[in-house]
C-alpha positions in Angstrom: 0.0 0.0 0.0 2.9 2.3 0.8 4.3 1.9 -2.8 0.8 2.8 -4.3 0.5 5.8 -2.1 4.0 7.0 -3.1 3.2 6.4 -6.7 -0.1 8.3 -6.4 1.6 11.2 -4.6 4.4 11.3 -7.2 1.9 11.4 -10.1 -0.1 14.2 -8.4 3.0 16.2 -7.8 4.1 15.7 -11.4 0.7 16.7 -12.7 0.6 19.8 -10.5 4.2 20.8 -11.5 3.4 20.4 -15.2 0.2 22.4 -14.8 2.0 25.2 -13.0 4.9 25.2 -15.5 2.4 25.4 -18.4 0.5 28.3 -16.8 3.7 30.2 -16.0 5.4 29.5 -19.3 2.4 30.0 -21.7 3.1 32.9 -24.0 -0.5 34.0 -24.1 -3.9 33.3 -22.7 -5.8 30.1 -23.7 -8.4 31.8 -25.9 -5.6 33.7 -27.7 -3.7 30.5 -28.3 -6.8 28.7 -29.6 -7.5 31.7 -31.9 -3.9 31.7 -33.2 -4.1 27.9 -33.9 -7.5 28.2 -35.6 -6.1 31.0 -37.8 -3.1 28.9 -38.7 -5.3 26.0 -39.5 -7.5 28.1 -41.8 -4.4 29.5 -43.5 -3.1 25.9 -44.1 -6.5 24.9 -45.4 -6.6 27.8 -47.9 -3.0 27.0 -49.0 -3.9 23.3 -49.5 -7.1 24.2 -51.5 -5.1 26.5 -53.7 -2.5 23.8 -54.3 -5.2 21.3 -55.1 -6.9 23.7 -57.6 -3.5 24.3 -59.3 -2.9 20.5 -59.5 -6.4 20.0 -60.9 -5.7 22.6 -63.6 -2.4 20.9 -64.5 -4.0 17.5 -64.7 -6.7 18.9 -67.0 -4.0 20.3 -69.3 -2.2 17.0 -69.3 -5.5 15.1 -70.0 -6.1 17.4 -72.9 -2.6 16.9 -74.3 -3.0 13.1 -74.1 -6.4 13.3 -75.8 -4.9 15.5 -78.5 -1.9 13.2 -79.0 -4.2 10.2 -79.2 -6.4 11.8 -81.8 -3.4 12.8 -83.9 -1.9 9.3 -83.6 -5.2 7.7 -84.6 -5.4 10.1 -87.6 -1.8 9.3 -88.5 -1.7 5.5 -88.2 -5.3 4.4 -88.6 -6.8 6.5 -91.4 -8.3 3.5 -93.3 -10.1 1.8 -90.5 -13.9 1.9 -90.4 -15.7 4.1 -87.9 -18.9 2.1 -87.5 -19.3 -0.4 -84.7 -20.8 -3.1 -87.0 -17.4 -3.4 -88.8 -15.8 -4.4 -85.5 -18.5 -6.9 -84.4 -17.3 -10.4 -83.7 -19.7 -13.3 -83.7 -19.8 -15.7 -80.7 -19.0 -18.8 -82.8 -15.9 -17.0 -84.2 -14.6 -16.4 -80.7 -15.3 -20.1 -79.8 -13.4 -21.4 -82.8 -10.4 -19.2 -82.0 -10.4 -20.1 -78.3 -10.3 -23.8 -79.2 -7.1 -23.2 -81.3 -5.2 -21.5 -78.5 -2.6 -23.7 -76.7 -3.5 -24.8 -73.2 -1.1 -25.2 -70.3 
């Protein structure tokens, strides 16, 4: 019991000492500190939103460049291919025949 009491007293003294040190060493009052932290968090949030918007714009530009490059490649290398979907249709029995010819492991 004596060890428990000593431990409890040491913990209480440590808590009181930390509390006193915090109160004496605090650069400003609690509400001012909370206000400063909130302002800092809002500023960080605005900065992050600005960075995300800039990244979104960059990704949009890259997407457009890729789309343009794909269109120009298609125009360059695939000019004679048909545009209608019926020309690309594959019958089920044709797929079955080709699958039977593939080697199996």
